[in-house]
C-alpha positions in Angstrom: 119.4 150.3 119.6 123.1 149.8 120.5 125.4 149.6 117.3 127.6 146.7 117.4 130.7 149.0 118.0 129.0 150.2 121.4 128.0 146.7 122.4 131.6 145.6 122.2 132.9 149.0 123.3 134.9 149.1 120.1 136.5 152.7 119.8 138.3 152.2 116.5 136.2 152.2 113.5 136.1 148.8 111.5 136.2 148.5 107.9 133.1 147.4 106.4 134.2 143.7 105.6 135.5 143.4 109.1 132.5 144.8 110.8 130.3 142.4 108.7 132.3 139.3 109.9 132.2 140.5 113.4 128.5 141.0 113.1 127.9 137.6 111.9 130.0 136.1 114.6 128.4 137.9 117.4 125.0 137.2 116.1 125.7 133.4 115.9 126.9 133.4 119.3 123.9 135.3 120.5 121.6 132.9 118.7 123.5 129.9 119.7 123.7 130.5 123.5 120.0 130.0 124.4 119.8 127.0 121.9 122.8 125.3 123.4 121.1 126.0 127.0 117.8 124.2 125.8 119.6 121.3 124.5 121.5 120.9 127.8 118.3 121.0 129.7 117.3 118.2 127.6 120.6 116.2 128.0 121.6 117.0 124.4 124.5 118.8 122.7 123.9 120.8 119.4 125.4 118.3 117.4 123.2 115.3 119.0 120.0 117.5 118.3 121.2 117.9 114.7 121.5 114.2 114.4 118.0 113.5 115.9 116.5 116.1 113.6 118.1 114.6 110.5 117.4 111.2 111.3 113.6 112.1 112.0 113.6 113.7 108.4 115.1 110.5 107.0 112.4 108.1 108.3 112.4 104.5 109.3 115.1 103.6 106.8 117.8 105.8 108.7 121.0 106.9 107.3 124.5 105.7 106.8 127.1 107.5 108.8 128.5 109.4 105.9 125.2 110.5 104.5 124.3 111.6 108.2 127.7 113.7 108.2 126.8 115.3 104.7 123.5 116.5 106.1 124.7 118.0 109.3 124.9 121.9 109.9 128.3 121.5 111.5 130.2 118.8 110.0 131.8 117.2 113.0 134.6 114.9 112.2 133.7 112.6 115.2 130.0 111.5 114.0 130.9 107.9 114.9 131.7 108.9 118.4 128.4 111.1 118.7 126.4 108.3 117.4 127.9 105.9 119.9 127.2 108.0 122.7 123.6 108.6 121.5 123.1 104.7 121.0 124.2 104.2 124.5 121.6 106.8 125.7 118.9 104.8 123.7 118.3 107.5 121.3 119.5 106.1 118.1 120.1 102.4 117.0 122.4 100.7 114.4 121.8 97.4 112.7 123.9 95.9 109.7 121.9 95.8 106.6 120.7 92.1 105.6 121.0 93.2 102.0 124.6 94.7 102.1 126.5 93.8 105.2 128.9 96.9 104.9 125.9 99.2 105.3 125.0 100.0 109.0 122.0 102.5 108.8 121.5 104.6 112.0 117.8 105.0 112.9 116.1 106.8 115.5 114.7 104.7 118.4 111.3 105.4 119.8 113.0 107.5 122.7 114.9 109.5 120.3 111.7 110.3 118.4 110.1 111.4 121.6 113.1 113.6 122.6 113.3 115.4 119.0 109.5 115.9 119.0 109.3 117.4 122.4 111.8 120.2 121.3 109.7 121.2 118.5 107.5 123.7 120.3 110.3 125.3 122.7 112.3 125.8 119.3 109.5 127.4 117.8 109.1 129.8 120.6 112.9 130.5 120.6 112.8 131.2 116.9 109.6 133.7 117.3 111.8 135.7 119.9 114.7 136.0 117.6 114.3 135.7 113.8 110.6 135.9 114.3 111.0 139.6 115.0 111.8 140.2 111.4 109.3 140.8 108.7 108.8 138.1 106.2 110.5 140.1 103.4 113.4 140.6 105.7 113.5 137.1 106.6 113.8 136.1 102.9 116.2 138.9 102.1 118.5 137.9 105.1 118.4 134.0 103.8 119.1 135.1 100.1 122.1 136.9 101.4 123.4 134.3 103.7 122.9 131.6 100.8 125.1 134.1 98.7 127.7 134.3 101.1 128.0 130.5 101.9 128.5 129.8 98.1 132.2 130.5 97.8 132.7 129.2 101.3 131.2 125.9 100.1 133.4 125.9 97.0 136.4 126.4 99.2 135.4 123.3 101.3 134.8 121.2 98.1 131.1 120.8 99.1 130.0 122.8 96.0 131.0 122.5 92.6 132.5 125.4 90.7 130.2 127.6 88.6 130.2 126.4 84.9 130.4 130.1 83.8 
């Protein structure tokens, strides 16, 4: 098994924090590339898939734009434009609420639901070939460490309250 230094032909040794950052960034790229390819084969971007996945979980009531944005993995500032493109493609629909005219929930169309459902199996296979190679305990530890790493980053972004301690 190649080390990261060998993989990137790095001759100068890294400090551990720097190597950790490069490890995370390189791993992100290697995980994301086949995922992006799969989405392109289905005429989607990663952001559009994320929107479909979130709306499927939200159910028939749908979500408002701000709520949708807050649930996204990558909080794209142009959610409105992404939703407009998806609406033109027949994947989502928006309809002003009859109760509160200010609310315009975004919902999956039947076509959008079919598209997101059709990606479940290929994604399971992709996950099996990547993170599925790790033992359950290792996956749990990795998730725990990544959660720990994200906490100060979320606070910096104002997405997580400060610890009360």
